[in-house]
VEXVEXMI-362306 format. One record per atom (N, C-alpha, C): residue in one letter; x, y, z. Coordinates in steps of 0.2 Angstrom, whole numbers, plus 5000, padded with zeros to 4 digits. Layout:
<romars>
AXYZ ...
</romars>
This chain:
<romars>
M563053795334 M563453705335 M563053695342 W563053725345 W563053705351 W562553675354 W562053705351 W561253655352 W561353595349 I561753585343 I561753495342 I561853465346 Y562453495351 Y562553435358 Y562053465362 A561953495364 A561253515367 A560553445367 L560553455362 L559953395358 L560053325357 L560753315358 L560953265357 L561053235366 S561353275370 S561453255376 S560853255380 A560253285377 A559353265380 A559253215379 L559453195371 L559153125369 L559453065372 F560053065375 F560553025378 F560253005385 A560353065387 A559953065395 A559353055397 S558753055389 S558153015391 S558252935391 L558552935386 L558952835384 L559252815393 T559652865396 T559952845400 T559352835405 A558852875406 A558152865411 A557752795411 I557752775405 I557252725402 I557852645405 F558452655401 F559052575404 F559052595411 A559152645414 A559152635421 A558552605427 K558052615421 K557552605425 K557452535426 I557652505419 I557652425417 I558152405422 G558852445422 G559452415425 G559352405434 V559052445436 V558952455445 V558552405448 S558152385442 S557652325446 S557752255448 N557652275455 N557952195457 N558652185461 I558752255459 I559652255463 I559652345468 N560252325472 N560352385476 N560652455471 S560152485472 S560352555468 S560952575470 N561052575475 N562052605474 N562452555470 L562452495471 L562952445465 L562652475458 A562052475455 A561852505450 A562252555448 T562352605456 T562552695451 T563252675453 A563552605456 A564152585455 A564352575448 V564052535445 V564152485439 V564152555433 R563752595433 R563452645428 R564252695430 T564352705434 T564952755436 T565752705432 V565952645435 V566352635432 V566352625421 V565452615418 V565652615413 V565752675409 V565352745414 V565752805413 V566552825411 L566652795417 L567452795417 L567852785413 V567752715410 V568052695407 V567952715401 M567152715398 M567152755390 M567652835391 I567452875395 I567652945395 I568452945394 W568752905397 W569452885398 W569652875390 G569452805388 G569552795383 G569452835377 I568952885377 I568952935372 I569452995372 V569653005379 V570353055381 V570853025376 I571152975380 I571752935377 I571652905371 A571152925368 A571052895359 A571152965356 R571053005360 R571053065356 R571553115358 G571953075363 G572653115363 G572553175369 E572053185371 E572053235377 E572353225385 A572553145384 A572753135391 A573353195393 K573653205388 K574353255389 K574253315395 E573653345393 E573253405396 E573153395402 I573253345404 I573053345414 I573653395416 T574153385415 T574653415416 T574553515418 S573853525413 S573953585414 S573453615419 L573153575423 L572453565427 L572953615432 T572453675436 T572653705439 T572153685446 K572753715451 K572353695457 K571553705459 T571353765454 T570653795455 T570253735451 N570353715444 N570153635443 N569853595444 I570453585448 I570553505451 I569953515458 I569953575463 I569353565467 I569053575465 F568653615460 F567953625457 F567853565452 L568153535449 L568053455445 L567853415451 T568153425457 T568153345462 T567353385467 I567353445466 I566653465469 I565953425467 S566153465457 S565653435453 S565753355453 G566253315454 G566253235455 G565753245460 I565853275466 I565453245473 I564753245471 A564653315468 A563953325466 A563653245461 T563853255457 T563553215450 T563453145456 G563953105459 G563853045464 G563353055467 L563253105470 L562553105475 L561953105470 S562153145466 S561353165463 S561453095459 W561653055455 W561652995453 W561452955459 I561652935464 I561552905470 I560652915471 F560552975472 F559852995473 F559252995467 Y559552975462 Y559252965455 Y559152915455 F559352845456 F559552795454 F558952755460 K559252795465 K558552765473 K557852785471 A557552855467 A557052885464 A556852825461 L557252815455 L557152775448 L556752715451 Q557252685457 Q556952625459 Q556352605462 M556252655466 M555552685469 M555052695466 G555052745462 G554452775457 G554452755449 D553852795446 D554052795440 D554452835435 V554652805430 V555352835425 V554852895423 S554352905423 S553752965420 S553653015423 K553953005432 K553953055435 K554553075437 V554853025438 V555553025441 V556253075437 A556053055429 A556453095428 A556153175425 P555653175424 P555353265425 P555753295429 I555653275437 I555653315445 I556453315442 D556853275442 D557653285441 D557853315436 K557253365434 K557353415428 K557453475431 L557053475437 L557053535440 L557653575443 S558353515441 S558953535440 S559153605436 I558653585431 I558853645424 I558653725428 A557953735430 A557853795435 A558453815440 L558353745443 L558853775451 L559653785446 T559953755442 T560653785438 T560353875435 I559853875433 I559853955433 I559853975437 I559453995444 I559454035448 I560154025453 L560653955452 L561353965455 L561654005451 A561653995444 A562254045441 A561954105442 A561654125442 A561354205443 A561854225450 I561454205455 I561854215462 I562754175463 F563054135459 F563554105460 F564054155454 L563854135448 L564154155442 L564154225440 R563454255442 R563254335440 R563054325435 E562654265431 E562554285424 E561954315424 T561654325418 T560954385420 T560354335416 I559954315420 I559354295418 I558854335413 D558654345409 D558054375404 D557654345403 T557154395403 T556354365403 T556154305401 K556454275396 K556354205391 K556454145398 T557054165399 T557454095404 T557254095409 A556954175413 A556554165419 A555954145417 I555354145414 I554754115412 I554854045412 G555554005407 G555753945407 G555553895413 A556153935415 A556153925424 A555653905427 G555153955427 G554553955431 G554153885428 L554153885423 L553953855420 L554053775421 I554653755423 I554953695426 I554753675432 I554753745437 I554653735443 I553753745442 A553453745440 A552853735440 A552453675438 G552853645432 G552853575430 G553053525436 T553653545438 T553953485444 T553453495450 I552853555452 I552353545458 I551753505454 V551653525449 V551253485445 V551253395447 L551753375446 L551853295445 L552053295455 L552153325457 L552353315465 L551653315469 L550953365465 L550553355467 L550153275468 K549653255473 K549453175473 K548753195471 
</romars>
């Protein structure tokens, strides 16, 4: 079942790139990021409230809060740089290069979370890195 959610995530991420490229044209990329962030904030809190999940906020630990805050900062910085890249470059190049994050995540998961990288995952990460290099070549 997890793979269905992963495929839906990929679908909506691809739509995000297309809509963001159109939405960021002729405006400040930071403003575009701020607008997008407000939309995400309203949408996800609407879902949490509608599903009655807001009451679980009291179960957050100090560790949850610290790491979710750090994750939020990383997400914000990622979105700022992504929108600036979309504003300046072709979405067909920016989006795939942005997905280098997949290979970086695999490497960082091995280092910090001590996850095992099997051969198939290592080859996949290597192909992503190689593809990114190809896209960066002039």
